[in-house]
MARNULUM-54857 format. One record per residue (C-alpha): y, x, z; chain; residue in three letters. Coordinates in Angstrom, 2 decimals. Last residue first. Layout:
BEGIN
(rec (Y,X,Z),"A","ala")
...
***
This chain:
BEGIN
(rec (-15.69,29.11,50.83),"A","unk")
(rec (-15.78,30.39,47.19),"A","unk")
(rec (-13.11,27.62,45.91),"A","unk")
(rec (-15.63,26.58,43.47),"A","unk")
(rec (-13.63,23.68,42.14),"A","unk")
(rec (-14.64,20.26,41.33),"A","unk")
(rec (-12.54,18.70,38.60),"A","unk")
(rec (-15.73,18.06,36.17),"A","unk")
(rec (-13.93,16.15,33.38),"A","unk")
(rec (-16.38,13.77,31.33),"A","unk")
(rec (-15.67,13.48,28.00),"A","unk")
(rec (-17.29,10.63,25.77),"A","unk")
(rec (-14.65,9.90,23.62),"A","unk")
(rec (-14.37,6.29,22.52),"A","unk")
(rec (-14.63,6.04,18.54),"A","unk")
(rec (-13.00,2.77,17.68),"A","unk")
(rec (-15.11,0.37,15.85),"A","unk")
(rec (-12.86,-2.59,14.31),"A","unk")
(rec (-9.62,-0.89,14.23),"A","unk")
(rec (-10.46,2.66,13.68),"A","unk")
(rec (-13.02,1.53,11.05),"A","unk")
(rec (-10.35,-0.44,9.18),"A","unk")
(rec (-8.03,2.49,9.48),"A","unk")
(rec (-10.58,4.81,7.89),"A","unk")
(rec (-11.53,2.41,5.31),"A","unk")
(rec (-7.84,2.24,4.56),"A","unk")
(rec (-7.81,5.77,4.10),"A","unk")
(rec (-10.45,5.67,1.72),"A","unk")
(rec (-8.57,2.96,-0.36),"A","unk")
(rec (-5.46,5.37,-0.08),"A","unk")
(rec (-7.44,8.31,-1.42),"A","unk")
(rec (-8.74,6.26,-4.51),"A","unk")
(rec (-12.34,7.43,-5.60),"A","unk")
(rec (-13.76,4.11,-5.19),"A","unk")
(rec (-11.16,2.03,-6.97),"A","unk")
(rec (-12.41,-1.21,-8.16),"A","unk")
(rec (-15.60,-1.43,-5.68),"A","unk")
(rec (-13.62,0.01,-2.90),"A","unk")
(rec (-10.85,-2.44,-3.33),"A","unk")
(rec (-13.44,-5.22,-3.27),"A","unk")
(rec (-15.13,-4.01,-0.02),"A","unk")
(rec (-11.84,-3.44,1.63),"A","unk")
(rec (-10.55,-6.93,0.62),"A","unk")
(rec (-13.66,-8.47,2.29),"A","unk")
(rec (-13.32,-6.35,5.36),"A","unk")
(rec (-9.77,-7.29,5.94),"A","unk")
(rec (-10.55,-10.70,5.52),"A","unk")
(rec (-13.39,-10.34,8.30),"A","unk")
(rec (-10.97,-8.23,10.47),"A","unk")
(rec (-8.30,-10.77,10.71),"A","unk")
(rec (-6.48,-8.70,13.65),"A","unk")
(rec (-2.98,-9.79,12.03),"A","unk")
(rec (-2.72,-5.79,11.72),"A","unk")
(rec (-6.02,-5.52,10.03),"A","unk")
(rec (-5.12,-8.26,7.73),"A","unk")
(rec (-1.81,-6.61,6.86),"A","unk")
(rec (-3.89,-3.38,6.14),"A","unk")
(rec (-6.38,-5.61,3.96),"A","unk")
(rec (-3.19,-7.06,2.16),"A","unk")
(rec (-1.98,-3.43,1.27),"A","unk")
(rec (-5.37,-2.39,-0.20),"A","unk")
(rec (-5.75,-5.39,-2.07),"A","unk")
(rec (-2.26,-5.19,-3.46),"A","unk")
(rec (-3.15,-1.52,-4.66),"A","unk")
(rec (-6.59,-2.50,-5.72),"A","unk")
(rec (-5.23,-5.09,-8.13),"A","unk")
(rec (-8.55,-7.03,-9.06),"A","unk")
(rec (-7.03,-10.72,-8.21),"A","unk")
(rec (-4.57,-9.97,-10.99),"A","unk")
(rec (-1.52,-12.39,-11.07),"A","unk")
(rec (-2.44,-14.32,-8.04),"A","unk")
(rec (-3.30,-10.92,-6.39),"A","unk")
(rec (0.31,-9.91,-6.70),"A","unk")
(rec (1.62,-13.38,-5.39),"A","unk")
(rec (-1.18,-12.92,-2.43),"A","unk")
(rec (0.24,-9.35,-1.57),"A","unk")
(rec (3.94,-10.67,-1.30),"A","unk")
(rec (2.82,-13.73,0.94),"A","unk")
(rec (1.00,-11.09,3.35),"A","unk")
(rec (3.95,-9.18,3.63),"A","unk")
(rec (5.93,-11.93,4.59),"A","unk")
(rec (3.39,-12.97,7.09),"A","unk")
(rec (3.06,-9.11,8.52),"A","unk")
(rec (6.71,-8.58,8.94),"A","unk")
(rec (6.21,-5.25,10.65),"A","unk")
(rec (9.00,-3.52,8.54),"A","unk")
(rec (6.08,-1.19,7.32),"A","unk")
(rec (4.12,-4.08,6.27),"A","unk")
(rec (7.42,-5.54,4.62),"A","unk")
(rec (7.71,-2.72,2.38),"A","unk")
(rec (4.22,-2.50,1.41),"A","unk")
(rec (4.19,-6.22,0.53),"A","unk")
(rec (7.42,-5.72,-1.41),"A","unk")
(rec (5.50,-2.89,-3.35),"A","unk")
(rec (2.60,-5.20,-4.18),"A","unk")
(rec (4.84,-7.90,-5.40),"A","unk")
(rec (6.81,-5.22,-7.55),"A","unk")
(rec (3.63,-3.61,-8.86),"A","unk")
(rec (2.26,-7.14,-9.79),"A","unk")
(rec (5.56,-7.99,-11.29),"A","unk")
(rec (5.49,-5.02,-13.37),"A","unk")
(rec (2.40,-5.56,-14.67),"A","unk")
(rec (2.67,-9.35,-15.38),"A","unk")
(rec (5.81,-8.64,-17.82),"A","unk")
(rec (9.26,-7.66,-18.28),"A","unk")
(rec (10.46,-7.70,-14.71),"A","unk")
(rec (14.11,-8.22,-14.38),"A","unk")
(rec (14.29,-10.72,-11.50),"A","unk")
(rec (11.36,-8.32,-10.07),"A","unk")
(rec (13.45,-5.26,-10.26),"A","unk")
(rec (16.32,-6.79,-8.12),"A","unk")
(rec (13.77,-7.64,-5.64),"A","unk")
(rec (12.25,-4.00,-5.84),"A","unk")
(rec (15.76,-2.58,-4.99),"A","unk")
(rec (16.45,-4.92,-2.08),"A","unk")
(rec (13.10,-4.06,-0.77),"A","unk")
(rec (13.38,-0.51,-1.32),"A","unk")
(rec (16.79,-0.40,0.26),"A","unk")
(rec (15.30,-2.28,3.60),"A","unk")
(rec (12.23,0.29,3.50),"A","unk")
(rec (14.30,3.53,3.35),"A","unk")
(rec (10.88,5.37,4.05),"A","unk")
(rec (11.13,7.73,1.26),"A","unk")
(rec (8.27,6.18,-0.37),"A","unk")
(rec (9.82,2.77,-0.21),"A","unk")
(rec (13.09,4.39,-1.68),"A","unk")
(rec (11.01,5.60,-4.48),"A","unk")
(rec (9.29,2.35,-5.29),"A","unk")
(rec (12.61,0.60,-5.27),"A","unk")
(rec (14.16,3.05,-7.62),"A","unk")
(rec (11.08,2.47,-9.93),"A","unk")
(rec (11.50,-1.24,-9.66),"A","unk")
(rec (14.99,-0.92,-10.21),"A","unk")
(rec (14.76,1.21,-13.41),"A","unk")
(rec (12.33,-0.99,-14.88),"A","unk")
(rec (9.90,0.72,-17.38),"A","unk")
(rec (10.29,4.04,-15.52),"A","unk")
(rec (9.17,6.82,-17.55),"A","unk")
(rec (6.89,7.95,-20.24),"A","unk")
(rec (8.41,7.51,-23.94),"A","unk")
(rec (6.18,8.33,-26.66),"A","unk")
(rec (8.14,8.92,-30.08),"A","unk")
(rec (8.10,7.88,-33.66),"A","unk")
(rec (11.24,8.84,-35.34),"A","unk")
(rec (14.02,6.23,-36.43),"A","unk")
(rec (15.27,5.96,-32.99),"A","unk")
(rec (15.28,2.54,-31.53),"A","unk")
(rec (12.09,3.29,-29.64),"A","unk")
(rec (9.00,1.20,-29.39),"A","unk")
(rec (6.27,1.79,-26.72),"A","unk")
(rec (3.34,3.81,-28.26),"A","unk")
(rec (2.20,5.42,-25.05),"A","unk")
(rec (2.99,3.74,-21.85),"A","unk")
(rec (6.37,2.83,-19.96),"A","unk")
(rec (5.74,3.41,-16.23),"A","unk")
(rec (5.60,0.91,-13.35),"A","unk")
(rec (5.74,2.81,-10.06),"A","unk")
(rec (3.00,1.72,-7.63),"A","unk")
(rec (2.89,2.12,-3.74),"A","unk")
(rec (-0.25,2.47,-2.18),"A","unk")
(rec (-0.55,6.09,-1.55),"A","unk")
(rec (2.68,6.45,1.05),"A","unk")
(rec (1.24,2.89,2.33),"A","unk")
(rec (-1.78,4.73,3.26),"A","unk")
(rec (-0.08,7.40,5.14),"A","unk")
(rec (2.15,5.31,6.93),"A","unk")
(rec (-0.83,3.14,8.04),"A","unk")
(rec (-2.80,5.97,9.23),"A","unk")
(rec (-0.21,7.28,11.39),"A","unk")
(rec (0.25,3.55,12.77),"A","unk")
(rec (-3.47,3.16,13.53),"A","unk")
(rec (-3.24,6.74,15.35),"A","unk")
(rec (-0.45,5.14,17.61),"A","unk")
(rec (-2.52,2.07,18.22),"A","unk")
***
C-alpha cells in the first residue's frame, strides 16, 4: 500500500492543470500582444499550492477561482484540481464528485479521467478505474501521469509477489 501511495503522489503532481491565457487574447494596450500566464489568478495559485503539497490552501484558492471562472476550460481545470486535492486528503467521495463535475463539462478531459481512476482505485472499484484508464490512454497515450496511473492500476489489481526463497541454513563446518 505504501508503494501505491507513492505512485499516487507522483501521479497527482502530473495531473494538476493550470489554466493559462492563450495567444490572441485581447489587451487594453494599443499594440497587439500575446499574453501567456494565469487566466485566473486564484485557480493558478490553487494549482501551485496543490503542487506544493498545501492541499487545504490549494482547495480554498481553487474554490475562489471557480467562483470567478471565465469559461468551461477554467471550470474543468478547477474541478479536476479539486478532485486531486480531495484525493490527497483521502476524501474519496468528495474527490469523485469533483471529477464527475469536470467530466460533465468535457467527458474527454484526460486529467479529470486520470484523477477519477485513482479515486476508483482507492475505492476498490477496479472495473470503473479500468474504463477511465483506457479512455485516458486513448486521449493522451504519451502522458506520463496516465502511464503512472497504469502502473498504480496494475499494482492494485495484479500486484507482483516476490518469489524469493531465503536459505538460512548455514554450513558451520561441523
